[in-house]
C-alpha positions in Angstrom: 23.9 118.9 346.7 23.3 121.4 344.1 25.0 120.9 340.8 26.3 124.1 339.3 25.6 124.6 335.6 27.7 127.7 335.2 29.7 127.5 332.0 33.5 127.2 332.5 35.1 130.4 331.3 37.5 130.2 328.5 41.1 130.4 329.5 43.1 133.4 328.9 45.2 131.6 326.4 42.2 130.6 324.4 40.9 134.2 324.5 44.3 135.4 323.3 44.4 132.9 320.4 40.9 134.0 319.4 41.9 137.5 319.4 45.0 136.8 317.4 42.9 135.0 314.9 40.6 138.0 314.4 43.5 140.3 314.1 45.0 138.2 311.4 41.6 137.9 309.5 41.3 141.7 309.8 44.8 142.3 308.6 44.1 139.9 305.6 41.0 141.9 304.7 42.7 145.2 305.0 45.9 144.3 303.5 47.5 145.9 306.6 49.8 143.9 308.9 51.3 146.8 310.7 49.2 146.2 313.8 49.4 142.3 313.6 52.0 140.1 314.9 52.0 138.1 311.7 53.9 138.8 308.5 52.6 137.8 305.1 54.9 135.5 303.1 54.8 134.2 299.5 51.9 132.1 298.4 52.2 128.3 298.7 50.9 126.5 295.5 50.1 122.8 295.5 49.1 120.9 292.4 47.7 117.4 293.2 47.6 114.5 290.8 45.8 111.9 292.9 47.3 108.9 294.7 46.4 105.3 295.7 42.7 105.0 296.8 42.8 105.4 300.6 39.9 105.8 303.1 40.2 108.8 305.4 41.0 107.5 308.9 40.8 110.7 311.0 37.4 111.8 312.5 36.0 115.0 311.3 35.0 117.5 313.9 32.5 119.5 311.9 31.0 117.0 309.3 29.6 114.1 311.1 28.1 112.7 307.8 31.7 112.2 306.5 32.4 110.1 309.5 29.4 107.9 308.7 30.4 107.6 305.0 33.9 106.6 305.9 32.6 104.0 308.4 30.6 102.6 305.5 33.5 102.6 303.3 31.9 105.2 301.0 34.5 107.9 301.4 38.1 108.1 299.9 41.0 110.5 299.9 41.1 112.0 296.3 44.3 113.8 296.8 47.1 114.4 299.4 47.7 114.7 302.3 50.0 117.7 301.6 52.3 118.7 304.4 52.3 122.1 305.9 54.6 124.0 308.4 52.6 124.0 311.7 54.3 127.0 313.1 52.7 129.1 310.2 49.1 130.2 309.7 47.4 129.7 306.3 44.3 131.0 304.5 43.0 129.4 301.3 43.2 131.7 298.3 42.2 129.3 295.6 40.9 125.7 295.7 39.7 123.8 292.7 39.7 120.2 291.3 38.9 118.6 287.9 36.6 115.6 287.5 34.9 114.3 284.4 31.5 116.0 283.9 29.7 112.7 283.6 30.6 111.7 287.3 28.1 112.7 289.9 26.4 111.5 293.2 29.5 112.6 295.3 30.6 115.4 297.6 34.1 116.7 297.5 35.7 118.7 300.2 39.0 120.2 301.4 39.9 119.3 304.9 42.6 120.5 307.2 44.5 118.5 309.8 43.7 119.7 313.4 45.7 117.6 315.9 44.5 114.0 315.5 41.3 115.3 313.7 40.3 117.0 310.5 38.1 120.0 309.9 36.1 120.8 306.8 37.1 124.1 305.1 34.9 123.8 302.1 32.9 121.2 300.1 30.4 120.9 297.3 28.1 118.2 296.0 28.5 117.1 292.4 25.2 116.5 290.6 24.4 116.3 286.9 26.3 118.5 284.3 28.7 120.1 286.6 31.7 122.0 285.2 34.8 119.9 284.6 36.8 122.2 286.8 35.0 122.8 290.1 35.9 125.6 292.4 35.4 125.3 296.2 37.2 128.5 296.9 38.0 131.6 294.8 39.7 134.8 296.1 37.2 136.4 298.3 34.6 133.7 298.5 34.2 130.3 300.0 31.3 128.7 298.0 30.2 126.5 301.1 30.3 129.2 303.9 30.2 132.3 301.7 32.9 133.7 304.0 35.5 135.9 302.3 38.4 134.5 304.3 39.0 130.7 304.7 41.4 130.2 307.5 43.1 126.9 308.3 43.2 126.0 312.0 46.3 126.9 314.2 49.1 124.4 314.2 47.7 122.9 310.9 50.3 120.5 309.5 48.4 119.2 306.4 45.5 119.4 304.0 43.7 116.7 302.2 41.0 116.5 299.5 38.3 114.0 300.4 35.3 112.6 298.5 32.3 110.7 299.8 29.0 109.5 298.6 27.9 106.9 295.9 29.7 107.8 292.7 27.9 107.2 289.4 28.8 107.7 285.8 26.0 109.3 283.6 26.7 106.7 280.8 27.8 103.6 282.6 25.9 103.6 286.0 27.7 103.1 289.3 31.5 103.3 289.5 34.0 102.3 292.1 36.3 104.9 293.8 39.3 103.1 292.2 37.7 103.5 288.8 36.9 107.1 289.4 40.5 108.0 290.6 42.0 106.0 287.8 40.0 107.4 284.9 37.8 110.4 286.0 39.8 112.5 288.5 42.3 114.9 286.9 44.0 116.7 289.8 43.6 119.8 292.0 44.9 123.2 292.4 45.4 124.7 295.9 46.9 128.1 296.6 47.5 129.1 300.2 48.3 132.5 301.7 50.8 131.9 304.5 51.9 134.1 307.4 54.6 133.7 310.0 54.5 135.0 313.5 56.8 137.9 314.1 59.3 137.4 317.0 59.3 140.2 319.4 
């Protein structure tokens, strides 16, 4: 019998959600929420200070390399997770972190919870002589994607800062994640724009 290769069409619900996302992004860009079913709220500010060294357990949907590093015990949660209200929508206005300039050989990224998984929102590799404060996202630009809007996925209930790779100290050679978090990581700053859905 012939096997059909016709793609299954997206459900009306998925199409509707995609259109809603585009309306929200357009509203953010234009500063105009009059034709959008979301209302802008005050910004949510998160200042991280680092916690116990924990390996990320959730699979990442859009960065398979992170999954490999985590399986090899070469990835760690630098900060978080920070809880969010899943009924709201969020976009990232500012995301930065501080780490000693002599530390390199690692990538650091902001990840958002999406069901039982995480998705990468932005990330950068730290090589030699980076700034002490590293920005992943500033207002109007995501330095990974170069997009002007960095939306978190729908029903997102948390964000986390993750690092992976093989960290080294320019003066002392290789360092452990525990040593890095104890002595060389100096916190993060995250500012989220948040929106709530209007009830009709």
